[in-house]
N, C-alpha and C positions, 0 to 999 in steps of 0.2 A: 652660675653653672646650671645646665639643664638637668632636670630630674631624670634618672635612668631606671628602667625597669629590668629586673632579672629575667632570665629565660623561663624560670618557673612561673613568675608572675605573668609573663607573656602567654604561656600556655593556659593558665587559669583564665586570663582575660579573653581568650579566644572564644569561650562559650558565651560570652556576653557582648562581644563587639563584632562588628562586621570586619571582613578581611581588609577593606580599605582603611579602617581605623587602626589596624595593627601595623601600618607602615612604620618602620623604625624599631619594632620589637625584634631584635636579633640576638643570636647567641653571643654577639660581641658584648652584650650587656648581661653576662651570665652570672653575675654576683661575685666575679673575681676569684673563683676557686683556685687555690694554689695547693697542689697535692704535696704532702709532706714526705711521703715515703718513696718518691721518685728519685733515682740517681740520674746523673747526666747521661749515662749509657742507656738507661731506661727511656729517657726522652728520645735519644737517637733511634732506638728500636721503633718507637711509636711514630716518629716522624717519617719513617719509611723512605719513599721516593717522592720527589717534588718537581715542580715546574715553575719557571719564572713568568711573571706578568711583565715581559720585557718591552722596551720602547714605548712605555705607557706613562706612568706617573714620574718616571725619571727623564722623560723627554723635555727638552728645553730648546730655545732658539738663541744662540749666542750672537752678539753684535760684532760683526767682523771689524768694525771701526773702533770698538772699545772693548778690548779684551779684559779690562778690569771690572766690567759690569757682569753680574752673575747671569743674567738672561735678559733678552729683549722682550718687550711687551708684545703679545699676540692677540689679534682680534679684539674682543670685548673684555679681555683679561679675566676670563673665567677659568676654573680648573679644567673644564673640558677642552678649552682651547689648547692647553698644553698637553693634556692627556692624548690628544689626537694628532699633534703636530708632527709626529714621526710616522704617521700612517696607521696608527691603531684606531680601532673603533672604540666608542665609549664602552667601558667595561660594564657588563650587566651581571645580575645575579645568575641568570641562566648560563652564562659562560663559565662562571665559577662552579655552578652545579655540575656542569658537564665534565670539568676537570676532576671533581671528586668521583663522579661515576666512572671515569676512565681508570681509576686506581691510584691517583695521586693523593698523598696524605699531607703534603706540605706545599704551600704557595709562598714563593718569595716575591715580595712587593718592593721593588726598588723605587726610591723616591728622590727627586731633585727638589730640595726644599727651597732653592733660590727663586723658584717661580712665584710670581705675584708678591715678591718681597721688595720693600722699599730699599733703594740704593743709598742708605744713610749710615751704614756701618753698624747698625744696631742688631742686624740679623734676626729681625722679628718675623716669624712664620705667619703667613696670612691665615686667618681663621677659616675662610672658605676652602682654602687648599687642604688644610689638615682635616677638615670635616669631610672632604671628598675622599681622602685617604682612609678615614675612619669608616666611611660607608662601604668601601671595597673590603676592608678588613671584616666588616660585619657579614658580607656575602660569604666570606671564607669560613668564619666561625659558625655561621648558620649550618654549615656542612660538617662541623666538628673537625675542621682542618687546622693544622698548625699554620701560623702565619709568621714569616720572617720579614721584619721591617728594618730598612737600613737608611744610611745617607749615601746616595749614589750620584756620582759625577760632581756633586757640589764639593766633595772632599778634594777632588782634583783641582777644581777652580780655586779653592782657598789656598792649597799648597803652592800652586803655580803663580799666584798673584800677590801673596802676602808673606811677610817674614814669619819665622816659626812661632815666635811668642804670640803673634796675632792670630795665627792659625789655631793654636791650642786654646786661646781665649774664645775664638768664634766657635770652635768645636764644643766647648763647654756650654756656651749660650744656646746653641742649636739643640744639643741633647737634653739640656734642662727643659726646654719647651716640649720636645717629643715625649720624653719620659714623664714629665708632669701631666701631659694630656692623657696618656694611656696608663697612668700609675695604678688604676684600680681594675685593669683588665686581668683575666685569668692567665694561667701559665701556658695556654695555647698560643699566646702572643709572645714572640721572641724577638729581641733586638740584636741586630748585627751592626757593628760600629760603622763600617765603611764599605767601599767596593774594592777597586783594584789600584787605587792611587798611592797607597802607603809605600814609600820608597822613592817617590818622585821628589823633585825640589824645584824651587823657583829659578828661572833663568838668571844667571849671574851668580847664584849661590855656589859655593865650592865646598860642600860637605864631603868628608872622606866617607868611605864605605862604612866604617865603624860608626861614624856620626849619623849616617842615614839609618842604620839599625836602631840607634838611640832615638831618633826622631819617630820611627815607626812604633817603638815601644812606648814612647811618651804619648803618642796619639791614642793608642789602645788603653793606656792607663787613665787618661782623662775621660775617655768614654765610660769605662767601668766605674770610676769614682763618681762621675756625674749621675749616672743611672742609680747607683746604690744609694746616693745621698738624696734622691728625689722622693723617697718615702713610698707609702702604699705597698703594693705588691712588688715593686721594683727591688726591694731588698732581697727577694728570693727568686726573681725572674731569671730564666736561662738567658745568658748573653753569649754572643759570638764575637771573638776577637779576630779581626781581619789580618790575614797574612801579609808578608812583605810582597807587594804586587800580586798577592794571592798565588805566588809562584811556589811550587812544592820544594824546590831546592833551597830557595831563600828562606822559606818558612820553617824548614827543618834544620837550618843553620843554628849553631849554638848561640849566635849573637841575637837571634830573635827570641825574645823572652815574653812569655805570656804575662799579662798584667796581674798584679797582686789583687786578690779578690777577698773581701772580708766574709763573703758567703761561700761556704764549702760546697764543692761539687755542682757548680752551676755555670760552668764555662766550657765553651767549645772553641775550636779554631777553624777558620775559613780558608780554603784554597779553591782554585779553579782548574778545570780541564786536565785530568790525569794524563791524557795522551796528546796534549797540545802540541808538543814538538813534532810528533809524527804527523799530525794533521797539516801543519803549515809547510812541512817538507814533503808532503804527498807520500807518506810512508805508512799509511793505514792498511791493516789487514794481513800483515805477514809476521814472520818470526821476530823481526826487530821490534815491531809494534807491541807484540805480546811481552817480549823481554823488557822493553822500556817501561811499559805500563806496570808490569809486576814490580820492577825496581822502585818506581815512584810510590807505589802502594806500600812496599816494604819500609821505605823511609818514613812514611806517615805513621805506619803501625808501630814502628820501633819508638818513635819520639812521642807519639800522642796516644793512640788507642791502647797500647800496652800499659799506659799510665792512667787508663780510664778517662782520658780526655777525648771526647768525640770529635771526629773530623767532618765538617760540613763542606761538601764539595758544591759550593753555591752556584756554579755554572758548569754544565757538562754539554758536550756536543750532542745535538738531537738528530741531525741529518748529516750523513757523510756523502759528499758529492763524488762522482766518478773520478774527478780530477785529483781527489785526495787519496785514492787507492794506489797502493804500491804495485809496481810491475810484477813482483813475485808473490803477490797476495794470494792466500787461499781462502780468505774471507772477503768477499767482494760486494755483497749486498748491504745497503745502508742499515737495514733492520738487523742483520746479523752482527754488524759492527756495534750497533747500539746495544744489542743483547749481551755481547761479550763484555762491554765496558760497564753496563749496569750490574751484571752479575759480579764482576770483579769488585766494584765498589761496595756492593751489599755484602759480599762474602768477607770483605775486610772490615765490616762494621761501620762503613761510612754512610753519609746521607747524601746521595746524588740528586742534584736538582738540575733538570734540563734547562738550558737557555732557549727561550722561545720568544718570538715576536708575532705580531698579528698575522694570521693566515699563513703560517709557516708549517710548524709541526702539528699544531692544534688549531682548529677553526673556531674563532670566537663568535661566529654567526651561525654555524651549524652545530656548535657545542659538542664537538667530538674530535678525536685524533684523526687526521685526514687519511693516513695510510692504514689499511687494515692490518698489515703485517707489523707496523709500529705499534698499533693498538694492542695486538696480541702479545708483544714483548712486554709492554707496560703492565698488562693484566697478569701475565705470568710472574713478573717480579713482585707485583703487589701481593699476589696470592702466596708466593714463597715467603715473603716477610710475615704475612698474617699467620701462616702455619708454623712459623718459628716462635711466635709469641707464646 
């Protein structure tokens, strides 16, 4: 194992070493501070609003001729080959610096751990791949940002290609490796079990709805158990249990049960897109949109936040196209729709994280939010949260 320097040591070393010699000294190696007096809701408040590093480390190239293979080999089989295969640029520290400057306090880093993995059933994560993920996490922690790290898309691959008992075993193997690698990181690193695949099943399987809820619950329990048993700071790390399809109605159903956690007050729940149904039916911006979104938030508040369980909205709409706006809408500008939904999430105590891909909402080469009106919304929300603390 490589020797790691703490942030304090990095700063002390700065007076004696050149800047080039300090490469690799990041806040990621911050001594692993775990704050003892933080509640789960305290973390939620500090996490503020976030943005996804989407279509990046979770990108992969599936083999259309072999659906049982986790991913096809790309180029020279380097981490950057996969990082850029869905159109992203290579992630730089400057890009993450710009996200922090824009007002985001949380970066969600989705990861497809099947890239560069031998197709031998051992599910061994490639050293170079996890080290590249670690490098990006370092960029975030250098800015004192929270980082949410998950298993993304690979959960769906496992569920749709393997029987349940094998999926649970593979999940344990994968999370043992991730948790073990990052076990000494501080509490600014948070683990999220999965993405949106929980609730899916393999073609030909005939689970009842009740059995699918059990499957979802079992997946989350394996995740929590594996991380907690991995030692180090993971005993007290904040964890996020993924919802059933991250769907609000499913995740607030009584059959969805949060995993048992031996560590008190260190669990969140993940859902996506509060106004999703309105977006896909082109009903954004009117009375129905407001009423629907309020109802979804009320469900989450009743089941979770009222019980001091934070709600992590891991993906939120960042840009509302004209085609998504209702005919009777009185809120028609994309930035105004964004403002309404971000305020709604924050006012309910949720952690909203915008879904974004390369050169969409945020420019990863100009290091700023592309639209001035969108940038103003994010700054307003960030300032609002800061003033509440």
